[in-house]
N, C-alpha and C positions, 0 to 999 in steps of 0.2 A: 369465744372472747371472756378477757377477766378484764374489769372495770374498777379503777381505783381512785379515790376521791381527794384533792388535796386542798387544803384550807385556803389557798390563793383562788379559788371560785373556778376551778377546773376539774373536769372529769377525764382520766387518760384511759384510753382502751389499748388491749394489748392482746397480740395472737397469743392464746394459751399454751399452743403448741412449741414457737420459737422464741416466745418472750419479745417480738419485737413492737415495737411501740408503732401503732396502726394510725389511730386519731386524737388529737388534743379537743375535747367540748370546753368552749368559754362558756360557761354558767353565767348568770346574772342572779340580782338579787340582794336583799338587805345582809343575809347571812349565809355562807356557803352550805351546799347541802350533807347531810351526815349520812343519806342512805342512798342506795342506787340497786336497781334491776335491771336485768337484761332480759327484755320480751323476747318471746318465743320467736325464733328464725335467726334471732343475734343481730338484726339490723337495727334495731332500736333500743334505747335504754331510758329507763325512768329515772328520775332523781327526785328526791323529797327530803325534807327536814323536821325532824321529830323537835317539837317544841318550837317552830319558829315560824318562818310567814309563809303564806300559801303561794306567794309569786316563784317560789323555787320548787314546786312539784309541777314537772312538766316531762314530755317526751322530746328525746333528741335521736337525730340519726347517726347512727354508730359509723359511718363510712365519710359523711360529710361533718358532722358536728353542728348540723343547722338544727334549728328549735322546728319540732313538726307541731306539737301542741303545748299550751298552758291550760292548765286546769284552774279557773279564776274563780275559786269559792271565795265569800267572806270569811271573814277571823282566822285564826291561826290553827292549823292542823296539830294534833298532837301525835296522831299515829296513823299510818294507811296498810293496807295491804291489797296484793292483786289475788286475782283467781288463780287457780291451778293453771289454766292454759293462756292467761296473762290478758283477757279481752275485757276483764271489766277491774277498775280501780275504786275501792271503798276508802274515803279519808272520814277521819273523826275530827270535828275542829271542837273547840273548847269556847271561843268567844268570837260573836255575841252569845251564841247559844252551843249545846254540846250536840251536834248533829251528825248523824252518819250520814255521808254523801255516797252514792251510786254511780259512778261515771262511765262511759263507753269508752273505750282506749281507740278505738279506731276513729273516731270522731269527736270526742272531747265533749261529749254532750252529758248533762247532766239528768241520770233516768230516775232518780228517787232520792227522796230525803227522809230520813228518819230521825225521831227524837230520841235521843239515847237516854240523857237524863245522866250524864254520869260525870265524877271529878276524878281528876288524878288520874285520866288513862293510862294502862302500861302498856296494851298489846291488843292487836285486833287479829281476825282471821275471817276469812270467806271461803265459801265451796265453789262449785263449778257455777257460772253463770252469775255469782252474788245472791243466790237464791237463800242462802245461809249466812247471816254474818254474825260473829260472837267477838264482843269486847269485854276487858278486863280493867280492874282498876289497883291501886295499891293499897285500897280498904279491902280488897278480898271480892269484891261483887264481880261477877259473872254474868252477862246478859246475852242473850241469844234472840237473835231476829230471824223469823222466817217469812219471805214477802216484805210487806209492809206493817205487820206486826210484832210486837214482841211475844214470843213464843212462852218464854220461861225464864228464871232467873235462880241464882243461888249465891250464897255468900260463904266463903271458904274462912276459916277460924286464923288465916293468915294471908298477909297480901299476894296476890297473884301475878306473877312475874311474865308468864307467857301464855298464850293459848295458840291450838292449832286444832284444825278438824283434817281429819284422816280421809285421804282422796277416796272416792266413790264408796264411802261407807258412812254410815249416819251415828258418827264416833267423833267427841271431842275430849281433845287432851286438854287440861287444866294444870299448869304447875306453877306450885307455890315453891319458896325457899327449902321446901321441907320434901314435897314429896309431889308426886305426877298423876292425877286421878284421871279414869275414862268415864266420861257420861255419855248417855244416849242423847244424841242430838234433838230427836223428837219428844222425847219425854220428860228429859232432865234428870232422868234418875241415874244415881252414881253406880256403875256394872263393874269397875277394880279400880286396882292402885298398881302401878308399875313399882317393881323392885329399883330402888334407887341407892340400895347398900347405906341409908342413912346420910346421903351427903347432902348438901345444898344445889338446887337447880337455879340456874340463870335464863336458858334459852332451850327449848325444843324446835327440832326441826323434822318433817315427815315426809314419805316416799311412799312408791307403791307397794315396797315390801317392807321396809324398815321404819323404825322411830328411834331418835338420837336426841340426845341432852347433853346438855355441858353446865359444867358450875366451876366458877373460880376458887381459889385458895381463899378461907375465913380469915388466915392468921400467918404470921411470917412464919417459915419453916414449914407449912402443909402445901400440897398438892393440887395441880388441878385436875377434873376428871372429866370424861365423857363416858357415857354410857349408850349402848345400842340393844334396842330390843326387837322382836320378830313382831312386826304391825299387827300380824291376826291372830296369833297366841298371847302375847303380852310378855311372853318367856325372856329373859334378860339373856342376851349373847355374848356382847365382849364391853369389856372397860378397859378404856384407855387412860392412861394414868399420865399427867404432864409433870414437867419440871417444877423443881420446888420454889419456891419463893424465897429468894436469897437476903432479902432484907426488908426492913418495918415500912419503905417509903416505895416498893416496887409492886406495881399492878398489873394482874393478868385478866384482861375481859375476854371472854369467852365468846367466839361464834361457831356456829355448828350448821352444817348443810348436809342435806341428803340428795345427792344427786338423781336425775331421772331415771338412770340404767340400775338404781339399787345403791351403788359404791357412796361408800360414806369419805365426806371430806372434813376435816376438822382442823382449826387454825386456834391456838391460843397467841393472843397478839398482845406484846409488851406496848 
């Protein structure tokens, strides 16, 4: 299935093979969701909103469009993440306090709360079972929690745009707009940097075999780029060059995803 979000508070669910519209989910809330995830099995979707109100963080039946579970926390969630198998949800609220909240997707229950003490969060990532959670900020802070405690933290020289935990490995990827660094999740030691060919990075994605990143053009006449590395060796494998920005007003935000089979999916969306 493929899910698209509309500005009129609807989620449209499509058959990925035929392109047929299967279901329209009528969402509610003060603002339309800006993020959506298809949960394992394909029969449920999770919607959320970055920078908006928590009443849009919910699980819906992908066949009937009915609401299954709403995650009713206090405050305004800024970022959220799913564990790799989709059984845990982690949200980070900024008001009234910057707390990391870990939820069980199946029951909708809150399992634990962590005082993250961060401002202007940019991304969050979690391992299987939400045993390890990492959060980044625009100021360059990266904080890693293991269980209920802060394990370690670091401050990058530039703002961090994205973070991701490599599946089944104790490695954390930290992306700034200039570099992608690999850290040991347990010790916090910086192990290596991936070759970005000097380009800016906006988003990173990880799979069982590959790591991918994308960056939008920084100026008129430039091109968007996506890079794929071997997740085990860090070797750069391919670089995908996108279309040239044709005007000063044109924008090409970048979205990148690595499929569970290892195939790369990449879109530059106008």
